[in-house]
N, C-alpha and C positions, 0 to 999 in steps of 0.2 A: 513545390512544397507539398510533401505527402505526410500523412498522419504519423508514419513511423520514422520521420526524419527528426534530427535533433532540434532544428530551428522551430518546427511545429510543437514538439513536445515541451521544450524548455523556454520558448519565447512567445510564440504566437498564441497558443492555447491559454497559458496562464494569464497573459495580458488581457485577452478578450474576456475571460471569466471574471477577472477582477473588475474590469470596467462595466461588465454586464450587471454585476451585483451592486455596483456603486451608483449607476445612473438610475433615474426614475423609470417607472414602468412604461411611461409614454415614449421614452427614448430608446427602449431596448430593441424594438424592431429596426429602427434606423441604424443603431450600432451594429446589429447582426448583418444588415444589408451591406453596410460599408465594409465590414470585416469579410463578408463573402466576396465582394468585388475585389478587395485587396488580395484575398487568398487566391482568386483566379488569376488576377493580373500578375501576381508574383511569378507564376510559372508560365503564363501565356502572353504576357505583355500586351501588345496592341490588340490581340485577339479578344480582349475583354469587350471591345466595341461590338462584336457580334452577339455576345451575351446581352449587352444593353439593347441592341436592336431587337433581339428576341423578346425581351421584356416589353419594349414599346409596342412592337407589332401585335403581340397577343393581348396587351392591355386595350389597344384601340379596337381590335376585332371582338374582344369580349364585350365592350360597351356597345358596339354596333349590333352584335347578335342579341344582346339583352333588350335593346330599344327598337329593333327593326320589326316590321310586320312580317308575317309568315312568308310572303312571296319574295322578300329580300333576304331572309335569314339563310336560306340554302346557298345563295350566291356568296354571302359573306363567309359562310363556313368553308366553301370551296376555295375562296381566296386565302383564308387563313391557313388551310391545309397546304395549298400550293406555296405560300410564303414560307412556312416552316420546313416543308420537305424540300423546297427549292434550295434553301440555304444548306441543308444537309447534303443534297445531291451535288452541289458545286464543290463542297469541301471533301466529301467522302467518296463520291462515285464518279466524278468527271474523268479522273485518270483511268479508271477501269473501262469506262465506255469508250474513251478515245483509243486506248490500247487495243481493244477488241475490234473497234471499227477500222483501225489501221490494218489489222490482220485481214479483214474482209476486203479492204481496198487493194491490198497487195495481190489479191487474186486476179484483179482486173487491170491495174495500172501501177505506176511507180509513185503516184501521189500519196503523200503521208501528211496527216494532220499533226501539228505540234501543240504541246500544251506545257506551259511553265509549271514547275512543281508547286503544288498548293499544299501547305502544311495543314494537317488536320487539327483543329482546335480540340483540346482534351475535353471529353465529356459532352461533346455536341450531340451525340446520339441520345444521351440520357436527358439533358435539359430540353431537347426538341420534343421528345415523347411526353415529357411532363407538360410542356406547353400545349401540345396537341390534346392531351386528355382534358385540360382546362377548357379550351374553346369548344371541344365536342360536347362536354358536359353542360356548358352554358347553352349551347344549341339545343340539347336534349331537355333542358329545363331542370336538370339535376341540381345545379347550383346557380346562384345569382352572380352576375359579373362583379368583379372586384372594382370598386370605384376609386380606390387608393392605389396609385401606381407603385408606391413604395412597398406596400404590403404584397402586391402581386410580384414585384421584383424580388422580395424576400422568398416567396414560395418557389420561384424558378431558380434562384441562385443560392439558396441556403447552403452554406459551404460544407457541412458534413456530408451531404449526399450529392453534391454538385457534379463531381467529375467521374464518378463510377457508380452512381445509383445508391440504393435501390430507387426505382421509379416511384416517386411519391405522388399520389393523386390529390388534386386540390380538394375534392370532396371529403377526403380523409383528414385534412389538416386545416381547413378553413377556420374552424372554431378556435383552434390552437394558435393560429396567427393573430387572431383578434384578441384572445384572452386565454392565457395559460397560467397555471398556478405552480409555483416553485415549492419544493419541500426538501428537507434534508434526506428523507428516505429515497426520493426519486433521484436526487443528485448522487447519493451513495451507490444506488443500483446502476446509475449511468457510469460512474467511475469504474466499478467492478466489471461491467460489460465491456467497457473500452479496453481494460487491461486484458481481458480474455481474448478480445479481437487482436490486440497488439501481439500477444503471445502466439496466437494462431499464425499470424503473418510472419513475424520475425523469427521465432524459434522453429516452427514447423515448415511453413511454406518456403522460406528463403533457404533453409538447409537442404531440402530435397530438390529444390529448383536447380541447384548446381549440378546434381547428378543427371537430371533431365537434359540440361544444356550441354553437358560434356559428352553425352551419348548421341543426342540428336544433331550435333554439329557434324557428325560423321555421315557418310552416305550409306544407303542400304547395303551396299556390298562390303562395308567395313564393320558391320555389327553382326553378332550371332544371336541365336535364339534366346539365350538367357539375358543378354544385354538389352535387347529391345523390350522384353517383358518387364525387366526392371525399370526401364525408362517410362513405359506406359503406366505401370503401377504407381511410380513416383509422380507422374504428371496428374494422374487421377486424383491423388491425394493433394498435390500442390495446388491445383486450380480450386479445389473445394476449400482448403484452408486459407488460401489467398483471398478468395472472393467472400466466403462466409466470414472470415476475419475482418475484412473491410466492412461488411454489413454490420457486424457486431460493434465495430468502432463507431459507425454512423449512428446506430441506435443508442449507444452509450453517450455520444456527444449530444444527441438530441435530448436525452433525458437531463443532461447537465444544464441545458438551456430551457427546460420545461416542456419539450416536445415528446409525445409518445408516437413513435414511428412503427409501422407494421413490420412483422418478421419477413425475411426474404429467403430463408432456408429452413427445412425441417428434416434433417438427417436423410438426404436423398439417396445415400448408398445402402439404405436398408430396403429399398424398393424391390418389388417382385415382378413388376411389369414396367414397360417404358411409359405407359400412361401415368402410373403412380410416380415415376421419377420426375415427370414434368409438373406434377402437382407439388413436388417437394423442392425442386431446384429452381433458383432464380424466380421465386413466386411472383414478384412484381412484374417481371417481363412476361411470364406465361399468362397471367391474368390480364395484362394489357392487350396482348394479341387476341386473347379470347373475347374480350369485351368490345374492342375497337376494330377488329378485323374479322375474326371467325364468325361471330354472331351477326354482324351486318351482312356478311356474305351469304347468310342463311343458316349457318351452324349445322345442326343435324336435323333440321326441320324440312329440308328440301329433297328428301329421298336419299337412298343409300349411296348411289354413285356421286351425287353432288356433295354429299358429306365427305367422301374420300377426297374429292377434288379440293374442297375447302380446307381440309387438313393439310393437304400437300401445299397449297398456296401459302397457308399460314407459316409452315415450317421452312419453305423456301425463303419467305420474307424474313423469318427469324434468323436464318443463316446469313442472309444478305445484310441484315441489320448489324451483325457482328463484324462484318468486314467485306470490302469490295474485292472479292477474289472467287475463283471457281471452287477453291477448297471449301470456303464457307458455304457456298451454294450447295455443294455436294453434301456437306455436313447437314444442312437443313433437309435436303432430299432424303438422306439416310434415315433421319429420325421420322420424317413424314412417312416413309415407307414402312417402318416398323409399327408406327401407330395405326396405319391402314391395315397391316397384317393382323394386328391384335384385334381390330374391329371386325375383320373378315372371318375370324374363327381361331386364330392363334391364341387369343385370350382364353377361350373356352378349353383349349388343349392344356394351357398352362395351369388352369384351375384344377385339373386332374392330377397334376404333379405335386409331390411333397414340397413344402416350403423351401428347404435348402436348394432344390433344383431350380425352382422359380427364381430364387435369389441369384444363383450362379448365372442363369440366363440373362437376367437384367444387368448384372455387373459386367458380363462379357460384352454385351451390346454397348454399354456405356463406355467401356475402356476402348473398344475399337473406334467408337465415335470420337473420343478425345484425341486419338491419333490423327484423324482427319482435321480436327480443330487446331491442333498444335503445329502440324507440319505445313509449311508454306505452299508446297506444290503437290498436286495430286499424284504425279509420277513417283515422287519419293514416298508419299503416304502408302501407295499400293505396294511399293517395294518393301517398306518396313512390314506391311501386313503379310506379305509373302514369307518373310523371315519369321514372323510371329507364329505362323501356322505350319512351318516346315516345308513350304512349297519351294522356297529359295534357301539354299544352305551355303552361305559364304564360308570360305576357309579363313577364319579369324582366330588369331592366337590370344587376343585379349580375354581376360577373365573378369568376373565380378569383383575380384579383389582390387582391381584398378579403380573401382568407383565406390565400393562399400568400405566403411570403417565403423568403429564402435559407435561413434556419434550418430552417423546416418542410420545405423540399425536401430538404435534406441529411439531416435526421432520417428522412424517408420512405425515402430511398435506403438508408440504413443499416438501417432496419427491414426492408425487403424482403430485403436480403442476409442478415441475421441470422435471418430467419424460415425460412431454408433451412439444410441441413447443410453448406453450402459452406465456411464457416470451419472447422468441425470436420474435414471431409475434408482441407482444406489442412494443418491442423495434424498430422493423422495421417500424411499423405504426407511431411511434413518429418521427422517423428520416425522413420518406418520406412525411407524411401528415402535421405534425406540424412544425418541424424545417425548412423544405424547404420553408414554407410559412411565418414563423415568424422570421427567420434569426438568427443572432448572439447570442442574449440573451438566447434563448431556447437551442441552440446548446451547449453553454457553461454550461448551467444549467444541461443538460443531462450528460455531461462529469463529472460534479461535483458529481452528484448522483451516477454515475458509479464508480468513484474513491472512494467515501465514502463507497459504497457497498463492493468494493474490500478490503479496509482497515478493514472493520468490519469482513468480512470472514477470513482474514488473522489473525487478533487479536484473534478471537474466536478459530480458528484452532490451533494457537500456544499455547493458554492457555490450550486447551484440550490435545494437544500433551505433554505438560509439566506435566500435572496432571494425565494422564491416560496411563497405559501400555498395554491396549487392542488395538492392532494395526496391525492385520494381513491383508495382501492382499490375497484375495481368490485365484487368479490365480497364485500365487507363487508356489502352490502345483503341478502345471502342467508343 
């Protein structure tokens, strides 16, 4: 069950909202916890037991860390980390390690290890990192341990952000779990934010995703220069609108239930350096790695070369967190390398360039990075890269007309505009320059235009959801 599916939009969400506002305040957390477990079990079935195990494990270790003396607290923290990462390792990484260990074994003998296929529970990377942030913050004394297992269960399993983030920290939401106030304005802003996210996902991301898939299903020898550039540009926009759309829906759903969740994106494609990009893209993950890995490793306090090493370790782990493959590890290495280069002096050279050139540099690095992120094998990724930059020139007769039509072109133009703050700047300008000077009529006119826009997005999205089965969220796979 996904946010953009008919069963969620027309049955699950309306039913939970009605019950949420009917039950008393004391029962709302229990209702949301049950709804979250049902939401997860609907798609994952028996795998919900691992979510329950995560809740129980971290509840117990949170209590132990809160009550233990200093000499025992570090041991309990290590056990909590091993327990959380151990579950993640079994489900997500065991196949990768066995496969590569078998390759090494084949050099010396005919012995091969076998491993039954283990299906990855959706969202395990996200709720594991949330649980880790909780126990680590308890250990650090930033938060007190949650004494109510139901409230901790709600934090770990809250259905809006359960299966694809953003990674919500307990320190940011603990007061809201205990006491949150509902208001019509907050609910209305949540509805509009949800509709915006739904439009990003269904209208934009799903439309251009089909172009990407139709091209990248071909081998590097079957695509030409213009085709691969179209695929990379489309995927660059697809992954942004897919994941930022999901984050918008999460924030909107949170507001409907009284939660104020932090932003996860800040127009990353306006970045002029790769350092800036990672301050704007998937903010919750970037800040998680910074606070729970980079700084504990020493951050930038341990000298120049150690700083470079710390950056590389963090981004190798960031790549591996996204997936158990050499492609994701290389993707992490790729970004770690550019961040090191910018620290070494490339950043100072970029400062001397005009803004458009810095922007082109950042976009080019980002788009090449997305190629390694999207393509499953490194050999194919490098093959596509060769075609992109004219090193390889396959004799292909297909043209862009095979993949572009008026609908795709219009959606691409809309995507490019909305990937920048242009619309937000225009709205702010209207509010502060025009409405404040012309008063009531213009204010209500802008509200009417906004409402009409929301209704149009909702109706178009619903019609596309009803008629189209192509509806995956990219980050569900992580």
